[in-house]
N, C-alpha and C positions, 0 to 999 in steps of 0.2 A: 352360498355366500352372496352377499349383496354389495354392490358398489353404488354409492350415492354421490352425486356431483352437485354442488351448490355454488352460487356465485355471489360476490359482493362487489358492487360498483361495476359489474360486467354482465353482459347478456351471454348466457351459456348457449352456444350454438350446438347443433347436432354433431358437427365435426369435432369440436373440442370434447364433447361428452364421449364420443366414440374413441377418441385418442386416449383419454384418461382410462376408459374401461379396458382398452387394449393393453396399455402399459401396466395397469394395476392387475389385470388378469394374469399377466406373465409372473408377477410377484406372487400371486395367490396360487399359481400352479406349483410353486416350490414347497408349499406347506399347506396341507389339507385342513388343518384345524383353525384356519382363519374364519371368523364369524362374519365380519363385515369390514368394509373399507369406506370411509367417508372422506371425500375430497372437497375442500373449500378453496375456490379460486377467487382471487381478489386483485384489484388494481388500485394503486395509490394515484390520485389525480393531481398531485403536486408536481409541477414541472422540474423542480430542483432535485427530485429523487431520481437517481439513475436507474436503479433496479426496481422498477415500479410494479412489476407483475409478481404476485406471490401465490405459491401453491402450498397448501397445508393439507396433510393427510393424517387421519386417525385410523389406525388398524387395530381391530379388536380380536385378540387371540385368547380364547377361554375367558379368564377373568382379568387378563392383562390388557393394557392399551399402549400401543406404540405411536408416538406423535412425531411427525417429521415436517419441517418447513423449509422452503427454499425461495430465494428471490432471484429474478433474472430480468433481462431487458424485454423479452417477449414471453408470452404464455406457454408456448410449446417448449421452449428451453427450460422454463421453471418446472414444467411437468416432467420432462426428462430427468432433470436433476433430482427432483423429489422422489421419483420412482426408483432411481439408482440408489439413493440413500435408504429408502424403505427396504429395498431388497437386501442391502447389507445388514440392516437392523433385524429383519426377520430371520436371516441366516444366522446371525449372532444369537438371537433368542432361541432358535431351534437347536443350535449346537450347545448352548448353555443348558438347556433342558435335557438333552441327551447325555451330556457329561455328568450332570447331577445324578441322573438315574443310574448310569453305569458306575460312577464314582462311589455312590452310596452302597451299591451291591459289592463292589470290590473291597471297600474299606471294611465292611462287615465280614466278608470272607477272610480277609487278611487278619483281622483281630481275632476271629475264632480259631484260625490256624495257629496263631501265636500262643493262645491259651492252651491249646492241645499239646503243643510242643513243650511247654514249660512244665 
């Protein structure tokens, strides 16, 4: 699994890059089928915008893509928020896939048992 960190209007320091990789690595440990995580960190230079630090994450799982974006007053807060949101989305995706596979088998078994009883 690869974690890529890019910046727009901001210089990505080693500390920020390590922080993103640490937080995204925790999310990736929940689900082994994650192919890559791409993080784009950006800053809006307009002083009238209160939440000027933006963290956007694209997570590729198989053929699907999960996109999450968060705004905050500083970059570390936006990274925390986006990783929390990504973790919820990945967990939801994982449970949805598990319930579909289990639900499909159960519905086939139930329908075949009903046909046998009739």
